[in-house]
C-alpha positions in Angstrom: -19.6 -26.7 -50.7 -17.4 -28.9 -52.8 -20.6 -30.4 -54.3 -21.7 -27.0 -55.4 -18.4 -26.2 -57.0 -18.1 -29.6 -58.6 -21.6 -29.2 -60.0 -20.7 -25.8 -61.4 -17.6 -27.2 -63.0 -19.4 -30.2 -64.4 -22.2 -28.0 -65.8 -19.7 -25.7 -67.4 -17.7 -28.6 -69.0 -20.8 -30.2 -70.3 -22.0 -26.9 -71.7 -18.7 -26.4 -73.5 -18.8 -30.0 -74.9 -22.4 -29.5 -76.2 -21.5 -26.1 -77.7 -18.4 -27.3 -79.4 -20.2 -30.4 -80.7 -23.0 -28.4 -82.2 -20.7 -25.8 -83.7 -18.7 -28.6 -85.4 -22.0 -30.0 -86.5 -21.3 -33.2 -84.7 -24.4 -33.6 -82.6 -23.5 -36.2 -80.1 -26.5 -38.0 -78.7 -25.0 -40.8 -76.7 -21.4 -41.9 -76.7 -20.4 -44.1 -73.8 -16.8 -44.4 -74.9 -16.0 -40.7 -74.3 -16.0 -38.8 -71.0 -15.4 -35.0 -71.5 -14.5 -34.7 -67.8 -11.5 -37.1 -67.8 -9.1 -34.2 -68.3 -10.0 -32.6 -65.0 -8.9 -33.9 -61.6 -11.7 -32.4 -59.5 -10.2 -33.5 -56.2 -7.0 -31.4 -56.9 -9.1 -28.4 -58.0 -11.3 -28.5 -54.9 -8.3 -29.0 -52.6 -6.5 -26.1 -54.2 -9.6 -23.8 -53.9 -9.6 -24.1 -50.1 -13.3 -23.1 -49.9 -15.1 -23.0 -46.6 -17.5 -25.8 -45.8 -21.1 -25.3 -46.7 -24.1 -27.2 -45.5 -25.2 -29.1 -48.6 -28.5 -29.8 -47.1 -29.5 -26.1 -46.9 -32.5 -24.8 -48.7 -30.3 -22.5 -50.8 -28.1 -25.4 -52.1 -31.1 -27.6 -52.8 -32.8 -24.8 -54.6 -29.7 -24.1 -56.6 -29.4 -27.8 -57.6 -33.1 -27.7 -58.7 -32.5 -24.6 -60.8 -29.5 -26.3 -62.4 -31.5 -29.4 -63.3 -34.2 -27.2 -64.8 -31.6 -25.4 -66.9 -30.2 -28.7 -68.1 -33.7 -29.8 -69.0 -34.4 -26.6 -70.8 -31.1 -26.8 -72.7 -31.8 -30.4 -73.6 -35.2 -29.4 -74.9 -33.6 -26.7 -77.0 -31.2 -29.2 -78.5 -34.0 -31.7 -79.1 -36.1 -29.0 -80.9 -33.0 -28.1 -83.0 -32.3 -31.7 -83.9 -35.9 -32.2 -85.0 -35.8 -29.0 -87.1 -32.5 -30.2 -88.7 -34.0 -33.6 -89.4 -37.2 -32.2 -90.9 -35.1 -29.9 -93.1 -33.0 -32.9 -94.3 -36.2 -34.8 -95.2 -37.5 -31.8 -97.1 -34.2 -31.5 -99.0 -34.3 -35.2 -99.8 -37.8 -35.0 -101.1 -37.0 -32.0 -103.2 -34.0 -33.7 -104.6 -36.0 -36.8 -105.6 -38.7 -34.7 -107.3 -36.1 -32.5 -109.1 -34.3 -35.6 -110.3 -37.6 -37.1 -111.7 -38.4 -33.8 -113.5 -34.8 -33.4 -114.8 -34.6 -36.9 -116.2 -37.9 -36.6 -118.0 -36.9 -33.2 -119.5 -33.5 -34.4 -120.6 -35.0 -37.5 -122.3 -37.4 -35.3 -124.3 -34.9 -33.2 -126.2 -32.2 -33.8 -128.7 -28.5 -34.2 -127.8 -27.6 -30.5 -127.8 -30.7 -29.5 -126.0 -30.1 -32.3 -123.4 -26.5 -31.1 -122.9 -27.6 -27.5 -122.4 -30.4 -28.6 -120.1 -28.0 -30.8 -118.1 -25.7 -27.9 -117.5 -28.6 -25.7 -116.4 -29.8 -28.4 -114.0 -26.4 -28.9 -112.5 -26.1 -25.2 -111.9 -29.6 -25.2 -110.2 -28.6 -28.2 -108.1 -25.4 -26.5 -106.9 -27.3 -23.3 -106.0 -29.9 -25.4 -104.2 -27.3 -27.3 -102.3 -25.6 -24.1 -101.2 -28.9 -22.7 -100.0 -29.7 -25.9 -98.1 -26.3 -26.0 -96.4 -26.7 -22.4 -95.3 -30.2 -23.2 -93.9 -28.9 -26.3 -92.1 -26.0 -24.2 -90.7 -28.4 -21.6 -89.4 -30.5 -24.3 -87.7 -27.3 -25.7 -86.0 -26.1 -22.2 -85.0 -29.5 -21.3 -83.5 -29.7 -24.6 -81.6 -26.1 -24.2 -80.2 -26.8 -20.5 -79.3 -30.0 -21.3 -77.4 -28.5 -24.2 -75.5 -25.4 -22.2 -74.7 -27.4 -19.1 -73.5 -29.5 -21.3 -71.2 -26.6 -23.0 -69.6 -24.4 -20.0 -69.5 -27.1 -18.0 -67.7 -27.5 -20.8 -65.2 -23.8 -21.0 -64.7 -23.5 -17.3 -63.9 -26.5 -17.4 -61.6 -24.9 -20.4 -59.8 -21.8 -18.4 -59.2 -23.9 -15.6 -57.6 -25.8 -18.2 -55.5 -22.6 -19.8 -54.4 -21.2 -16.4 -53.3 -24.4 -15.8 -51.3 -24.3 -19.2 -49.6 -20.7 -18.7 -48.6 -21.4 -15.2 -47.3 -24.4 -16.6 -45.4 -22.4 -19.4 -43.9 -19.6 -17.0 -42.9 -22.0 -14.7 -41.3 -23.6 -17.6 -39.3 -20.1 -18.7 -38.1 -19.3 -15.1 -37.1 -22.5 -14.8 -35.1 -21.9 -18.2 -33.5 -18.5 -17.0 -32.2 -20.0 -13.9 -30.6 
């Protein structure tokens, strides 16, 4: 039983860490110097919960763990797809910026000083509008990625609570039958 609860807590903490990182646009791939679970003393939490013992080798617990791992894999896949979409958009933005810079420099070089100044102002305005549009698109990609990963893990977390409740009820029923 403590393993199930510990797994639920770890899953929930990891989910919150991923969601916050994506929302803050700080996609954390690997950081071995930070442990998001350091703030929790799981032994105290589990001791205070005073939950009944559950057979961790039961089919229900094993099935629950398998579903949790599948949910983590699905959330990881969603994050991977989101990171790839984000990177592709960044490459597209960079290529567009290089092409626009080439065109702009050639256009400015062609005209006289007044025309060049007017054209420069127009190009700066276009560049700012383009940057705002690009940032909005990148934000949408991040938001979509975070939402997908959160929904996958949150659904699994809620299902795990139901499964935990069912396992405890089943174990309690077995003990009651054993006493009779």
